[in-house]
N, C-alpha and C positions, 0 to 999 in steps of 0.2 A: 682838809685843813681845818683846824679848830678856830672858829671865829673869835674866840676869847683871847687869842694871842695878841698881846699889846707890844708895840714896837716903839722905842724911843728914837726920834729923828733929831739929829743934831746937825744943822746946816744953816749957814748965815746968809746964803744967797736966796732971796725971797722966792724967785721963780722956781729954782731947783727944789727948795723946801716944799713948795706947793705941788710940784710934780711928784715928789716922793710921797707926800701925803695922799694924793689922789691915786697913785699906783697901788699903794698899800691898802687903802680903803676899798678900792675896786676888787682887790684880791681877798678881801674878807678880814683883814687885820684891823685892829683898833690902833690908833696912833696917839702916842704921848709926845706932846710938842706940836710943831717943831720948835727946838731951842736954837737961838741964833748966837749964843755965847756959852762959854764954859760955865759961868756963874748960873745962868738959867738952867742949863742941863743938870748941874749938881743940885740945884734947888728941886728940880723935878724928881731926881733920884732919891731925895730925902722924903718925898711925899708918895712915891709910887715905886713899884717893883716890876719893870717891864720884863717880857720874856726874852727880848733881844733888842739890839740897837743898830742903827745905821749912822755912821759918823763921817763927817767931813773932817779932814785933818787940820785945815787952816780956817779959823773962825776970825775973820777981820784982823789977821796978823797974830792971833793967839793960837797956839797949838792945842789940840783936843786931848792931849796926853792925860791931864788930870781926870777927865771923864772916863777915859779908857781904863785908867788904874782903878777907879772906883768900881766900874763894871766888872773888872777882873776879880776884885775882892769880893764882890757880890755874886760871883759865878754866873754872870749874865753874858752870853755870847754877843759878839758884835762883828759887823763887817764895815769896811770903809767904802765910801763913795767919794773918791778923791782923784785929782789929777796928779798927785804925788806918785812917783814910781818907787820901786823897791830900793833903789840906791838912796833916795831921799829919806827913806824910813829906816835904813839899816842901823842907825845909831839909837833908835828909839825902841827899847826892848819890848814895850807893851804893844806897839803898833807894827813892829817889824814883821811878824808872822801872820798878821791879820789878812783875811781875804780882802782884796781891793777890787771892786767892780768897775772902778774908773769913773771918769767924768768927762764928757757926759756918759751917764750910765744907760745900759740897755735894760728895759723893764724885765724882759725874760730872764736874763742872767741874774739880775738883782733878786728876783723872786725865787729862782732855783737855789741860789746860794743861801737865802734866808730860810727857805724850806729845809735845806740841808742842815742848817744850824739848829732848827727846831724839831727835827725828826728824832725819835728816840735813839736811832743808830748814828745820828749826825754828829 
């Protein structure tokens, strides 16, 4: 795995954000964020170009959809780390087909899915 891969983390729950940060850093990734709101995440995307992102769907009552839309336009892959199920996301075109590792997330699955996004064949 290339240690230069930078991952945007968008998560409003402090302890989960820190767990994601630690998991990613231990796996050799650089972390952009964590961003606890849509506004902060969009600001980070104006200043940096991550290789991938991990998104929570609900950020203190605000949907992460605007961030996912910008990521899609920038061709940056993302996965969800959310308690929302596929039925909850069915009406949201940009989130509907995203991989969701769930919450609480398993570090092994999260890293496997992330590696799959970042691999040349992924």
